[in-house]
N, C-alpha and C positions, 0 to 999 in steps of 0.2 A: 449649360452646366458642364464643367470639366468632369471627365470620367476616369476611372482606373482602367488602364490598358494593360492587361496581363499578357505579356509578350513572350511567346515561346521561341526558342532558337529554331532556325530552319533545319538544322541537323536533327533527324527524327529518332536517333538512338535512345534518347532519354524520355521521349514523349509519354510512354505509358506510365512511367514513374511520376512525371510532372502532372499527368492527368489526376493521379491520386492526390497529390499535394493541392492542386488547384481545386478539385472538387470539395476537399475539406474546408478550404477557405471561402469559396463562393457560396457554400451552404449558409454562410452567416453574413452575406452581403446582399443588400437590396438589389434586385435585378437591374434597376435603372442606373446603378452606380458603376457598372463595369462592363467591359467587353474582353473577349479572348481572341488574340490575333497572333500573327508571326511578323508583324510590321510595327516598328517603333513609331509612335504618333507624337509629333511636336505639340499637339493641342491637348494632350492627356497627361495624367500622372502615370508614368510607365513603371510597371512592376516587372522586372526582368529576371530570368533564370540564368542568363549567360551574358557575356559581354556584347555590347552593341557598338563599340567604338568610343574613343576617349570623351568626346564632347557629349554624346548621348548618355554615357554611363553616369556622368556627374549630375545629370538631370533625372536619374532613375533611382528606384528603390530595388535593391537586390534581394532575391530570395534564394538561398542555397539549395542545391539538389541533394546534399548529403550532410552528415554531421561528424564525419571522421576528423581526426586531429593530425593530419599528415602534412601540414604546412601550406596547404592551398589557400585557406582563409586566415589571413593574419592582419594585424593592424596596417601593415604596409600594402598588401595586395587589395584590401578593401577600401583603400584611399581612392580608388578609381571610381567608386560609386558615390552618389549623393548620400544615400543611406543604405544600410544593410540589416537584414534580420539575422538574429542568432537564436539558438534554442534555449538558452538559459542565462540567468544573471552571472553565473560563473564564466560563461563564454563572453559576456559583455565586458566583464572586468579584465579578462584575458586580452581582448582587443584594445581596451583602454590602456593597459600596461604596455602594449606594443605601439602606442601612439595615435590610435584612432579616437577622434573626439566623441565623448559620450552621447552628445545630442544626435549623432549620426548612426546610432546603434539602437535597434528595436528588438525587444524580446518577444518572440512569438511561439516558443516551443517547437515542436516538430510535427506539423500537420499530417505528414505522410502516414503516421502511425494511428491517427484518430480512428480510422475505420476498423482497425484490428482491436483496439480497446473497446470500441462500442459494438462491434459485430464480429466476435472471434469465430474463426473457422473450426468446425468440429473435426476431431481426429477420424479419418476414414476407418471403417470397420475392418478393412483388409489389413490394416497395420497393427491391429491389436496384438499384444504380446511381442512386438518387435521394437527395436531401437531405431528411431528415425534420425538419420544424420543428414543435415543440410550442409552441402559443400558449396560455399558462396565466396569465390575469390574476388579480389579487386580486379580492375581492368588490366590488360596486358601491356598497356603503356607504362605501367609501373613494374620495375624489375623484380619486386618482391611478390608478385602475383603467384598464387598456387594453381593457376588455371591449367598449366600443362601437366602438373602432377595429378590434378583431378582427372584428366583425360587419359592418364597412363596407368592408373591404379584401379583395377577392376575386379579383384578377387575378394569377395566378402562372405562371411558366414550367413547362413539362411536367416538368422534372427536380426540381422542388421540391414536396414533399407537405406540406400544412398540416394538422395535427391540432389542432382547437380543443377546449380542455378548460376550461370555465368553473369558477369556484370553487364548492365545494359549496353555499354559500348561494345563489348565483345559479341553480344547477341546480334547487334546490327552488323558488325564486321563479318560474323559467321552466317549471316542471313537466318537468324533464329528469332524474328520479331514476334512470333506467335506465343513464345513463352511468357507466362504470367510474371508480374513483378515478384522478386524474391520474398517480399514481406508476407505473401500469402503462404508460402511454404514454411516461413519462420513460425507461424502460429501452431503448426503441428509437430515441429522438430523437437527432439529430445536433447540434441547437442549440435553445435554448429562448428564447421571448420572454415576458418577465414585467415586473413593476413593483415590487411591495413584498411579495410573497408568500413563504411558506416554500419554495416551489418553487425560488426563487433559490438558496438554500443547499443544498437537496437536489440540484439540478443540479450544483453545484460539487463536492459530495461524490462524485458519480459521474463527475467529469471532463468535464462538458458545458459548452459555451459558453452564456452567457446574454446576450441582447440586450435593451437598455433603450431604449424609444421616448421620448427626452428631450423631444420637443415635446409629448408627452401627459402624462408623469408626473413630469418632473424638478422643476418648480416646486412642484407640490402635495406631492410627497414631502418636499422640503426644508422646506416650510412646516410640515408636521406631524410630521416626524421629531424624536426627542429630540436634544439638542445633542451627546450622545455616543452614537452608535449605528452599527451596520454599515450600516443603510439610508441614513443620512446620508452616511457615507463613500463608499458606492457611487456616489452622484451627485456629490458634491463632488470626489472624487478620480478620477472616471471609471474605476472598477474594473469590469471586464467590457467588453462591446462596447456603445458608446453610439451610437445612430442619431439624427442631428440633425433629420431631416425625412423625411416619408413617401416621397419619391422616392428615398431612399437604402436602403430596406429590402432590396430584392433584392440590390443590390451588397454590402451588409454580410453577408447570408446566405452568399453565395459566399465572401466574404473570411474568414468565420469558419472555413471548412474549410481554410484555408491557413496558419493561425497557431496557435501553442500556446496553452494556457490561461494567462490572466493569473496570474503567481505570487502576486499579492495575493489572488486569489480562492481559490487553493489554501490559503493561510494562513488565510483566514476559514473555509473549510470544515473545516479541522482544529480551529480554535478552537470552532466550533459543534458538531461531532460528531467527536471524536477517533477515529483509526484503530482503537484498541484496543476501542472500543465498537460498531464497525460490524458489523452482522449478529449482534450479541450483546446488543443493548439490552433486548430482552424479558427475557432471563435476568437482566440487571443490575437491571432494574426489579422483577422478581418477588422477587429476593433482598432488596432493600430493603423491599418490602412485607411480606414474611414476618418480617423483623426487627421492624418496627413492630407487626405483629400479635402477635408473641410477647410484646412488652413490655406489651401491653394484656390479656393473658389473665388471668382471675381466679385 
């Protein structure tokens, strides 16, 4: 019988995040239908998190490691895979409009967040009465990352707690592999500081305010973002909380606790991860994978 081969990249930087995604999916797969490896298998239906080379990619099903709209996953770039998963019907229509055939697109939600929906982390007692700020920049391969600003700004009032959570790529680069995935800190945060990362959309899904440091990331994000993308809309239309300068950060953190979530951010969150798939994405993804596996059985 042909198996699903869930194939990790050899680069370990993303492995902890991929473990969370994989666990959510395999919880709904019969044990005899899959294996988890770092080697592409010509005799299996390969489920890949990263590129394996042109010929192998076209025989694989791609599962993304993020949901940001920064131009990495487009109808053009996803042509290299046989099939690809997206998090929502809106994302599917987006790729179709960009030229990817609809039969090559599978909607599976975002399995990474299932465990948070189903087993939320309690707020630590030591943080009662304080504002928890999660600072979660994108990786420093992107010029719009607030990573360096995060590490240079260290003076905070006593009632503000800053949790710094570098992108998985930077954790590996800086030899910080023991840090837990950002998603766990997201569950207890009151407000999130980010730039162009998936954490923006994940925060809005959970009803968290997101602050954008415009003097650091606005110009570079707009320079690199696709002409039609949520990342561009965020900066052009000031969706979320936008901080114009460093001296306004603390005031804007306090302000965030006094205002409701921007309705436009709620709409984007629903478009990126519909309510019906929240906490159920692993199951939806597993169902689609089993369908594809059945089609390929001898």
